[in-house]
C-alpha positions in Angstrom: 78.8 125.0 118.1 75.8 124.2 119.7 75.0 124.3 124.3 75.8 120.5 123.9 77.6 119.4 121.3 80.0 120.7 118.9 79.7 119.6 115.1 81.4 119.9 111.3 78.8 122.3 109.7 78.4 120.1 106.5 77.2 117.7 108.9 73.7 119.9 107.9 73.2 119.6 104.7 73.0 116.0 102.6 75.1 115.9 99.4 73.4 115.5 96.2 73.0 113.4 93.1 73.1 114.0 89.5 70.0 113.5 87.5 69.9 112.7 83.6 68.8 115.8 83.2 70.8 118.0 84.7 69.3 118.8 87.8 70.0 117.1 91.0 68.2 115.4 94.2 69.3 115.5 97.8 70.9 112.1 98.7 68.4 111.5 100.7 65.2 111.3 98.3 67.5 107.9 97.1 67.9 107.0 99.9 64.2 106.9 100.1 63.4 105.5 96.9 65.8 102.6 97.3 64.1 102.0 101.0 60.1 102.2 99.1 61.9 99.8 96.2 63.3 97.3 98.4 59.8 97.0 100.6 57.4 96.1 97.5 59.9 94.5 96.1 59.2 90.2 96.0 61.2 89.1 98.7 60.7 85.4 97.1 63.1 87.2 94.6 64.3 89.8 96.5 67.1 92.7 93.9 70.3 92.7 94.0 72.7 95.8 94.1 72.8 96.1 90.4 69.2 95.6 89.4 68.6 98.2 92.4 71.1 100.6 90.5 69.3 99.8 87.2 66.0 100.6 88.5 67.0 103.7 90.0 68.7 104.5 86.6 65.6 104.0 84.1 64.4 106.5 87.2 66.6 109.4 85.9 69.6 108.9 89.2 72.7 108.4 88.0 74.4 106.4 90.9 76.5 104.0 90.5 76.5 99.9 92.1 78.7 101.5 94.6 76.3 104.2 95.8 73.8 102.0 95.9 75.2 99.5 98.2 77.0 102.9 100.4 73.3 103.9 100.6 71.4 100.1 101.5 74.1 99.4 104.6 73.5 103.3 106.2 69.2 102.5 105.8 70.4 99.3 107.0 68.6 97.3 105.1 70.6 93.7 104.2 72.0 92.0 100.8 70.0 90.6 98.3 70.5 86.5 99.7 69.1 88.2 103.6 66.5 89.8 102.2 64.7 86.2 101.2 62.4 85.2 102.3 61.4 81.2 101.7 
């Protein structure tokens, strides 16, 4: 209980993502990496969620396409077709 509101204890912690080597990392690390990949992508041909998932898997993060989509939405990043610049 805080002086200005009541918060659930779980809101102070983040979820973890399993790595290929068996270790765990915070999902905020994966979100930051996802943001970096999207910021560095070719804006003429942006990456879809499937390609983003494959890049993260190559880097060792065990994530599903649905998870990539969920994190992209949480970061308020649009889908590939809306990120395209002509």
